[in-house]
C-alpha positions as CSV (number, residue, x, y, z in Angstrom):
1,M,-0.3,0.4,0.0
2,E,3.0,2.4,0.6
3,A,4.2,1.9,-2.7
4,K,0.8,2.5,-4.1
5,L,0.6,5.7,-2.2
6,E,3.8,7.0,-3.2
7,R,3.5,6.4,-6.8
8,L,0.1,8.7,-6.3
9,Q,1.8,11.2,-4.7
10,F,0.2,10.5,-1.3
11,S,3.5,10.0,0.7
12,S,2.2,12.4,3.5
13,F,-0.1,9.9,4.7
14,A,1.2,8.4,8.3
15,H,0.2,4.7,7.3
16,A,-1.2,2.0,5.3
17,V,-3.0,-0.8,7.1
18,S,-4.0,-4.2,5.9
19,A,-6.8,-5.5,8.0
20,P,-5.8,-9.0,7.1
21,S,-2.3,-9.2,7.4
22,D,-1.3,-6.6,9.9
23,Y,-3.7,-7.5,12.1
24,N,-4.3,-11.4,11.3
25,A,-8.2,-10.0,11.6
26,N,-10.9,-9.4,9.0
27,K,-12.3,-6.0,8.7
28,R,-15.6,-7.0,10.1
29,D,-13.9,-6.9,13.4
30,E,-14.4,-4.0,15.3
31,Q,-11.9,-5.0,17.7
32,A,-9.6,-4.8,14.6
33,W,-10.4,-1.5,13.9
34,Q,-9.9,-0.3,17.5
35,R,-6.6,-1.6,17.7
36,Y,-5.5,0.2,14.6
37,L,-7.1,3.4,16.1
38,E,-5.1,2.9,19.1
39,Q,-1.8,2.0,17.4
40,V,-1.8,5.3,15.4
41,D,-3.0,7.3,18.2
42,A,-5.8,8.5,16.0
43,T,-9.7,9.4,16.5
44,P,-11.7,7.9,13.9
45,T,-12.5,11.1,11.9
46,A,-8.5,11.4,11.3
47,I,-8.4,8.3,8.9
48,I,-10.1,7.1,5.9
49,H,-11.1,3.4,4.3
50,I,-10.9,2.8,1.3
51,G,-11.9,-0.6,-0.5
52,D,-13.7,-2.4,-2.6
53,R,-16.6,-4.0,-0.9
54,Q,-19.3,-1.8,0.5
55,L,-20.2,-3.8,3.9
56,D,-16.2,-4.4,4.9
57,D,-14.8,-1.1,3.7
58,V,-17.7,1.5,4.2
59,T,-20.4,0.0,6.6
60,M,-17.8,-1.5,9.6
61,P,-15.5,1.6,9.5
62,G,-18.6,3.5,10.0
63,K,-19.5,1.2,13.2
64,V,-16.5,2.9,14.9
65,G,-16.5,6.4,13.3
66,V,-14.1,6.2,10.0
67,T,-15.4,7.1,6.9
68,G,-14.9,4.4,4.2
69,Y,-15.1,4.6,0.8
70,H,-16.1,2.5,-1.9
71,L,-13.8,2.3,-4.8
72,D,-15.0,-0.3,-7.2
73,R,-13.6,0.7,-11.0
74,D,-16.8,-0.8,-13.3
75,D,-19.5,0.9,-11.0
76,P,-20.1,5.0,-12.2
77,D,-22.2,5.0,-8.8
78,A,-19.7,3.5,-6.0
79,N,-18.1,6.7,-4.1
80,L,-14.7,6.5,-5.9
81,T,-13.9,4.9,-9.3
82,S,-10.2,5.0,-9.1
83,L,-7.5,5.8,-6.6
84,H,-6.9,8.9,-8.3
85,D,-10.3,10.2,-7.0
86,V,-8.9,10.3,-3.6
87,K,-7.1,13.6,-3.8
88,N,-10.7,14.8,-4.2
89,L,-11.6,13.7,-0.7
90,I,-8.7,15.2,0.7
91,R,-8.9,18.7,2.1
């Protein structure tokens, strides 16, 4: 993920995390989200989550207050159709 962020010129982001590999947890596990927030010492509103599944990547993060965005390159109604769209989300 860090390489993708760097390639998209998002190098100012502090962390990129994969719940399955970094925490050996399912993204549907609210405790995994809480552990991540504690690890990076961040409030839920300080991070965003991007993924390709509505339930795992938007609904579940929302349960702990994290804003999630659905990325689907084939669905023009998705929140994002490209990682380049993320630039429009950041203030």
